[in-house]
C-alpha positions in Angstrom: 30.4 -26.3 -33.0 32.2 -24.3 -30.4 34.2 -26.1 -27.7 34.3 -24.6 -24.2 36.9 -26.1 -21.7 35.8 -25.7 -18.0 32.3 -25.4 -16.4 33.4 -22.9 -13.8 32.0 -19.5 -13.6 33.9 -18.3 -16.7 33.1 -21.4 -18.8 29.5 -21.3 -18.1 29.3 -17.5 -18.9 31.1 -18.2 -22.2 28.7 -21.3 -23.2 25.8 -19.4 -22.2 26.6 -16.3 -24.3 27.3 -18.4 -27.4 24.3 -20.6 -27.2 22.0 -17.6 -26.6 23.2 -16.5 -29.9 22.5 -19.6 -31.6 25.8 -21.2 -31.7 26.1 -24.9 -30.7 28.4 -25.5 -27.8 30.3 -28.5 -26.5 31.0 -27.8 -22.9 33.8 -30.0 -21.5 34.0 -30.4 -17.7 36.3 -33.0 -16.2 34.2 -33.6 -12.9 33.3 -36.0 -11.7 35.7 -38.1 -13.5 38.5 -36.0 -12.1 38.6 -33.3 -9.5 41.1 -30.6 -9.1 42.8 -30.3 -5.5 40.5 -27.7 -4.6 37.0 -28.8 -6.0 34.7 -31.3 -4.4 31.1 -30.9 -5.5 30.1 -32.3 -9.0 28.0 -29.2 -9.9 29.3 -26.3 -12.4 30.4 -23.0 -11.2 31.6 -24.3 -7.8 32.7 -21.7 -5.1 35.3 -23.2 -3.3 36.7 -20.3 -1.1 33.7 -18.2 0.1 29.8 -17.8 -0.4 30.2 -14.1 -1.0 30.4 -12.5 -4.4 31.7 -9.3 -2.9 30.0 -5.9 -2.4 26.6 -5.3 -4.2 26.7 -1.4 -3.9 27.0 0.1 -7.3 29.3 2.6 -5.9 31.8 -0.2 -5.2 34.1 -1.9 -7.7 32.6 -5.3 -7.3 28.9 -3.9 -7.3 29.7 -1.9 -10.6 31.2 -5.1 -12.1 28.1 -7.0 -11.2 25.8 -4.5 -12.6 27.6 -4.2 -15.9 27.5 -8.2 -16.2 23.7 -8.1 -15.4 23.2 -5.7 -18.3 24.9 -8.3 -20.6 22.7 -11.0 -19.4 24.9 -12.8 -17.0 23.8 -16.2 -16.0 26.1 -16.0 -13.0 24.7 -12.8 -11.7 21.1 -14.1 -12.5 21.6 -17.4 -10.4 23.3 -15.6 -7.5 20.4 -13.3 -7.1 18.1 -16.3 -7.2 19.9 -18.1 -4.5 21.1 -15.3 -2.4 21.3 -15.4 1.4 21.4 -12.4 3.8 25.0 -10.9 4.0 24.7 -7.2 4.6 25.9 -5.1 1.8 27.5 -8.2 -0.1 26.0 -10.6 -2.5 26.3 -14.0 -0.8 24.8 -17.3 -1.9 24.0 -20.7 -0.8 26.7 -22.4 -2.6 25.2 -25.7 -3.4 21.9 -24.0 -4.7 23.9 -21.6 -6.8 25.9 -24.3 -8.3 22.8 -26.4 -8.9 20.8 -23.6 -10.5 23.8 -22.7 -13.0 24.3 -26.4 -13.8 20.5 -26.9 -14.4 20.3 -23.9 -16.7 23.4 -24.9 -18.7 22.4 -28.5 -19.0 18.8 -27.6 -20.0 19.8 -25.3 -23.0 19.2 -27.1 -26.2 22.3 -25.9 -27.8 24.8 -26.9 -25.1 26.1 -30.3 -25.0 28.1 -31.3 -21.8 30.9 -33.9 -22.0 32.4 -35.1 -18.6 35.9 -35.9 -19.6 39.4 -34.4 -19.2 40.7 -32.4 -22.1 44.4 -33.2 -22.8 44.8 -31.2 -26.2 43.2 -27.9 -27.4 40.4 -28.9 -29.7 40.1 -28.1 -33.4 37.9 -25.4 -34.5 36.8 -22.3 -32.2 37.4 -22.8 -28.6 37.2 -20.9 -25.3 39.7 -22.2 -22.7 38.4 -21.4 -19.4 40.1 -24.3 -17.3 40.9 -22.2 -14.1 43.7 -21.6 -11.8 44.3 -25.4 -11.2 44.3 -26.3 -15.0 45.3 -30.2 -15.1 48.8 -31.1 -16.0 47.8 -32.5 -19.3 45.8 -29.5 -20.4 48.7 -27.3 -19.1 51.0 -29.2 -21.3 49.0 -28.6 -24.3 48.8 -24.8 -23.5 52.5 -24.7 -23.1 53.1 -26.3 -26.5 50.7 -23.9 -28.1 52.1 -20.8 -26.5 55.7 -21.6 -25.4 56.7 -22.5 -21.8 57.8 -18.8 -20.9 54.3 -17.6 -21.4 52.6 -19.7 -18.8 52.9 -19.3 -14.9 52.0 -21.9 -12.3 52.4 -19.9 -9.1 51.0 -16.5 -8.2 53.6 -14.8 -6.0 52.6 -11.2 -5.9 53.1 -8.1 -3.7 50.3 -5.9 -2.3 48.9 -3.1 -4.6 47.8 0.4 -3.3 46.2 3.3 -4.8 48.5 6.2 -5.5 46.0 8.8 -4.1 46.1 7.0 -0.7 49.9 7.3 -0.5 51.0 10.3 1.9 53.5 12.0 -0.2 54.5 14.3 2.4 56.4 11.5 3.9 57.2 9.4 0.7 59.2 10.8 -2.3 59.8 10.0 -5.8 63.5 9.1 -6.8 65.7 6.6 -8.6 68.8 5.0 -7.0 71.8 7.3 -7.4 69.7 9.6 -9.4 70.0 7.1 -12.4 67.1 7.1 -14.9 63.6 8.3 -14.4 62.2 8.9 -11.0 60.0 5.9 -11.4 59.8 4.6 -7.7 58.0 5.9 -4.9 60.1 5.6 -1.7 58.9 5.2 1.8 61.8 6.1 4.2 62.2 4.5 7.7 64.5 5.6 10.5 66.0 3.1 12.8 63.2 3.1 15.4 60.6 2.9 12.6 62.3 -0.1 11.0 62.8 -2.1 14.3 59.2 -1.7 15.2 58.2 -2.8 11.6 60.6 -5.8 11.5 59.1 -7.1 14.8 55.6 -6.9 13.6 56.5 -8.5 10.4 58.2 -11.6 11.9 55.5 -12.1 14.4 52.3 -11.7 12.2 50.1 -14.5 11.5 50.4 -16.4 8.2 48.0 -18.3 5.9 47.8 -21.9 6.3 48.8 -23.4 2.8 47.0 -26.4 1.4 49.1 -29.7 1.0 49.3 -29.2 -2.8 50.5 -25.7 -2.3 53.0 -26.6 0.2 54.6 -29.2 -2.3 54.8 -26.5 -5.0 56.3 -24.1 -2.7 59.1 -26.3 -1.9 60.3 -26.3 -5.4 59.4 -22.9 -6.5 62.4 -20.5 -6.5 62.7 -16.8 -6.3 59.4 -16.4 -4.3 60.7 -16.1 -0.8 57.9 -14.4 1.4 59.2 -11.2 2.9 58.3 -12.3 6.4 60.6 -15.5 5.8 63.5 -13.3 4.7 63.1 -11.1 7.7 63.4 -14.1 10.0 66.8 -14.7 8.8 68.1 -11.6 10.7 67.3 -8.2 12.0 69.0 -6.6 8.9 68.2 -9.4 6.2 65.4 -7.1 4.6 67.5 -4.0 5.1 70.1 -5.6 2.9 67.3 -7.0 0.5 64.1 -5.3 -0.7 64.3 -2.4 1.9 68.0 -1.6 1.1 68.4 2.2 1.3 71.6 2.5 -0.8 71.6 5.2 -3.4 68.6 7.2 -1.8 68.4 10.5 0.2 65.3 11.4 1.9 64.6 15.1 0.8 63.2 16.0 4.1 66.6 15.3 5.8 69.2 15.3 3.1 70.5 11.9 4.5 70.2 8.3 3.6 67.4 6.6 5.5 67.8 3.5 7.7 65.6 1.5 5.4 63.4 2.1 2.2 60.2 0.5 1.0 59.9 1.1 -2.7 56.8 1.2 -4.7 56.5 0.7 -8.5 53.7 1.7 -10.8 51.3 -1.3 -11.6 49.7 0.5 -14.6 50.2 3.0 -17.3 48.0 5.7 -15.6 50.3 5.2 -12.5 47.0 5.2 -10.4 48.2 1.9 -8.6 51.5 0.9 -7.1 52.9 -2.3 -5.8 55.4 -2.8 -2.8 58.5 -4.0 -4.5 59.7 -7.4 -3.0 56.8 -7.8 -0.7 55.4 -11.2 -1.9 53.9 -12.7 1.4 51.9 -15.3 3.0 50.4 -13.1 5.7 46.8 -13.2 6.3 45.0 -10.1 4.7 44.1 -8.4 8.1 47.8 -8.7 9.2 49.1 -7.2 6.0 46.8 -4.4 6.5 48.1 -3.9 10.0 51.8 -4.5 9.5 52.2 -2.7 6.2 50.3 0.2 7.3 53.2 0.9 9.8 55.3 1.9 6.7 55.9 5.8 6.5 53.6 7.2 3.8 51.3 4.1 3.9 49.4 4.6 7.1 46.1 5.2 5.4 47.1 3.2 2.2 43.9 1.7 0.3 44.9 -1.9 -0.5 43.3 -3.1 -3.8 45.1 -6.3 -3.7 46.9 -8.0 -1.0 50.0 -10.1 -1.5 49.4 -13.8 -2.2 51.5 -16.8 -2.8 49.4 -19.7 -4.1 49.0 -22.2 -6.8 47.5 -20.2 -9.6 48.0 -21.0 -13.6 47.9 -17.9 -15.6 49.0 -16.6 -18.9 51.4 -13.8 -19.6 48.2 -12.2 -21.3 49.6 -8.6 -22.1 51.8 -10.6 -24.6 49.1 -12.9 -25.9 45.6 -11.6 -25.6 43.8 -8.6 -27.0 40.9 -6.7 -25.3 38.4 -9.4 -26.5 40.2 -12.2 -24.7 41.3 -13.6 -28.0 44.7 -15.2 -28.5 46.6 -12.8 -31.0 48.5 -15.7 -32.7 45.4 -18.0 -33.2 42.1 -16.1 -33.7 40.1 -19.2 -33.3 41.1 -19.6 -29.6 39.8 -17.5 -26.7 40.8 -17.6 -23.1 38.5 -16.7 -20.1 38.6 -16.9 -16.3 41.5 -16.6 -13.8 43.9 -18.4 -16.3 43.8 -14.8 -18.2 45.0 -12.8 -15.0 41.6 -11.5 -13.8 41.3 -12.4 -10.1 38.1 -13.4 -8.3 34.9 -15.3 -9.0 32.9 -12.3 -10.5 36.0 -11.1 -12.6 36.4 -14.6 -14.0 32.7 -14.7 -15.0 33.0 -11.2 -16.6 35.7 -12.4 -18.8 33.7 -15.4 -20.0 30.9 -13.1 -20.9 33.3 -11.1 -23.2 34.9 -14.0 -24.6 31.7 -15.7 -25.4 30.2 -12.6 -27.0 33.2 -11.9 -29.0 33.7 -15.5 -30.1 30.0 -15.4 -31.4 30.6 -12.0 -33.1 33.6 -13.5 -34.9 31.7 -16.4 -36.0 29.2 -14.2 -37.5 31.8 -12.2 -39.1 30.8 -9.0 -37.0 32.9 -6.6 -35.0 33.8 -7.4 -31.5 32.4 -5.8 -28.3 35.3 -3.8 -26.9 33.9 -1.9 -23.8 35.5 1.4 -22.9 38.1 1.6 -20.3 36.2 3.8 -17.9 33.8 0.6 -17.4 34.9 -2.1 -15.0 34.8 -4.9 -17.4 36.5 -2.7 -20.0 39.1 -1.7 -17.5 39.9 -5.5 -16.6 40.0 -6.4 -20.2 42.4 -3.6 -20.9 44.6 -4.6 -17.9 45.0 -8.1 -19.0 46.0 -7.1 -22.6 48.0 -3.8 -21.8 51.3 -4.5 -23.9 53.3 -1.9 -21.7 53.0 -4.3 -18.5 56.3 -6.0 -18.1 55.9 -7.8 -14.9 52.3 -9.2 -15.0 50.5 -10.3 -12.0 46.6 -11.1 -11.8 44.4 -8.3 -10.7 40.7 -8.1 -9.4 38.2 -5.4 -9.9 39.0 -2.1 -8.1 38.4 1.7 -8.6 42.0 2.2 -9.2 41.8 0.7 -12.6 39.3 3.4 -13.9 40.3 6.8 -14.8 40.0 9.4 -12.2 37.1 11.7 -12.2 38.1 15.1 -13.4 36.0 16.8 -10.8 37.9 16.4 -7.4 35.6 14.9 -4.8 36.9 14.6 -1.3 34.5 12.1 0.1 35.6 8.7 -0.9 32.0 7.1 -1.2 30.6 9.9 -3.2 33.9 9.9 -5.5 33.4 6.2 -6.2 29.8 6.7 -6.9 30.5 9.4 -9.3 33.0 7.0 -11.0 30.4 4.4 -11.2 27.7 6.5 -12.6 30.1 7.7 -15.3 31.0 4.0 -16.0 27.4 3.0 -16.4 26.7 5.9 -18.7 29.7 5.0 -20.9 28.7 1.3 -20.8 25.1 2.1 -22.1 26.4 4.6 -24.8 28.8 1.7 -26.1 26.1 -0.9 -26.0 23.6 1.3 -28.0 26.4 2.0 -30.5 27.1 -1.7 -30.8 23.5 -2.8 -31.1 22.8 -0.1 -34.0 25.8 -1.4 -36.0 25.8 -5.1 -35.1 22.1 -5.8 -34.6 22.9 -7.9 -31.4 19.2 -8.2 -30.0 20.6 -9.9 -27.0 22.1 -6.6 -25.8 18.8 -5.0 -25.6 17.8 -3.3 -22.4 
């Protein structure tokens, strides 16, 4: 018997994959006995933020991810398509019907037993922990005792991330302060007029209205001052903080800029860069508007906007491998946003792989490790990359995939080519896995 903790999207996917492979599952869900601050409906796989599961076009990151999930028998994608509502190019659902459909399928499976109770300790035996970004205090305490306090975060304070290819390197430049060390940072220089305009836009931009439980957490959380709040302390406050220009010279002028925004590589391929010190509560459209005023970022492609909210997640690169298995205790798998994947479909995709791979382990077979040029494989590689030192959650985006060797100028055609390559790689991997492991559920 396998225990799965949490009947969100990730937990339902994990339980479904295990049960469909003949493995009995006990699925623990604390609703309706207890609700998290963000959940209100009793059904499984509750969507609390939006009825949209992002773009459905295969030439997009989200569309590619859902296509890969569908080919692995995703219960989430199947139920979403059965309860879809018109939404242009996005996959949107009737949230209640979607939750009801997933709940019905899970509860009717003969090998899944549902228990409505709060889990306070990690169960004995094989387990998938898919407790979500608002994991209860009792279970969080149990995870802390298992992993150590330093491996668990309770607040997501992350800067925006842009693709390298969208940065205008005619304006930005690589350099390290005072020429010390490698030129690991991209620097976007500002003159005085540009800085003044940017500062004024930053302090007047509209912010996200935090929920009450997030406001309480914000009051006690140290070291996550939003850049706009710091800017409100004075006209030069950020110029002496994250935008300080000391030790840097603009190669175009030979002089020190008035201010500098620095970007640091987010992944080993250096295809993604984050804006250093730019954790923020600004609304996403405001981030796009204001941060595009930074020289070199006028046409930047944001794969993740800055966020500051309650979000329990692991330091996964230190803890998990590409199968979502806990390296120090191979009976335990994690899935969902607690692993550092961000978004509904991303959470569900991790549940699929955690469920499949725990099933493979119990059958004493090799795990399914998807190639890094697939979206599911890229997400699994990102959360398990041991070279990452400042880990922050990440959603699906094309910047996670290796660039296409053939240079294609048109963005839509370029992304479609990357997606086509991903699906070809995905199918080759599954064909090889089927032939070696004999997993009939992965058949086309």
